[in-house]
N, C-alpha and C positions, 0 to 999 in steps of 0.2 A: 345210120343218120336217113335222114328228113328231112326233105330242104321244102319251105315253109314259106322262101317268095324271091321268084325270080325275072328280073326286071333292066330294063338300062338305069344305070342313074348317070346325069351327068354336072359335070365339077362344071363353073361359069366364075367366071368374073364378075357377070351380065347378067343372073341366072335370071334375071324378071324379062329379061328381052325371048328370053326360054319358056320363060312361062308363058309368055304373049308368045308364042307360036303353037303350041300347047293346050293351048285354052284356045284360040280359034281354031285349032284338028275334033274339039268337041272334049279338049281333057280335063274338069275339074278340081279346085286343091280337095285332100279327107284327111291329108296332117301333112300337120307342121311344124319336127320337131327341132333341138338345140342342144347338139351337142358341144360336149366343153375337150376337148381335145392339151394335146401340151401344151399346142399354136395359140391353142384361145378357143373361142367357138367359132364350132362352122353348124348354122342353118343351111335345111334343105325341107322341100316342102314331096309330100306324094300326091301325085293328080292320077286318077282312077278316066277314062271313059265313060261311053254305055254300054263297052263290052265287052267292061272286065277288065281289059286290057290297063295297066301302068307305067306311068315312067319317076323317077326321081330327080329330081335336081335340087343340088344342093350351091352355093353361094360363096367361092374363095375369092377372097383379092388375090390373093398373092399365087396365083398359077398365071398363066400368059396363055392362055387362048381354054377355049370348052374339049375337055378332056371325060370321052365314053367310056364307062363303064357294065360291066357288069355286077349289080347284088343280087349274093347270092344268102340270104338265112338259112338257117341248118340248127335241128334238133342238138348237135352234139360235133361243134367245132375240136375235135381234135382227128376225131376222123375221119369228115371231109380236108382237113390241115393235113390230116397222113398222104390223100385217098392222092391230091392237089402235090406235091411232097417228092410222091412214087410217078408223078405225071412232069416233071421235070420244072415245076412251076417253082416261083421262089417270092420270098416276100422280103417284100419291100420292105422291112421292121427289122430285117436279117430275120433270127431267132422271137420276135417282142410282139407285142401284140395293142391294142390300144381295149386298155381294157378301162371300161365305163360304171357306174352306177345301176347302169341298164343294160349293157351286152359288152360282148368281145369280142375284137372285129381285127381285120390283120389284110392290108391292098397282096395279094397274089397277081404273081404274072406267070402270063407260058414260056414257054420256049420261042414262040413265034415273035409275045410281044404285050397280045391281049390281057386286059385286069382284068381281077374278078376281086371286087367285097369280098371279103368272107366276113362276113355273121352272123354272132349268135346270143339271143337278145334272156337275158336274166331272170326265165320267174321270178317273184318273187314271192313265198311262199308267207302263210298267216295264222302263224299260231294261236292256235283256239283255250288251247290250255288245258 
């Protein structure tokens, strides 16, 4: 299994305020995906500074305050999932995952309480006939 992304993810009901802080620190928006979940759309922004550091900020009105996660993209969801489970992590969806057209994801909570947003992006193959 290969980790392809590993950075902080801040989920906030006031995402614009959070992004303003990181903009002032020298970060710029590089990507702004919108993900459809079972509870509606979630807009997020990937930001990067001149040193190559990243922070992701997601806007979610239904959370009472900012929450910080580690975003970890991997090339093999099941392998990463099983490693985390073996170390006592729990999936907030029970055994379920969030499956979209472009990704498979689950929020994993460690025994001490920190959270990892585990994601595998689905690569689309092109049929060249």
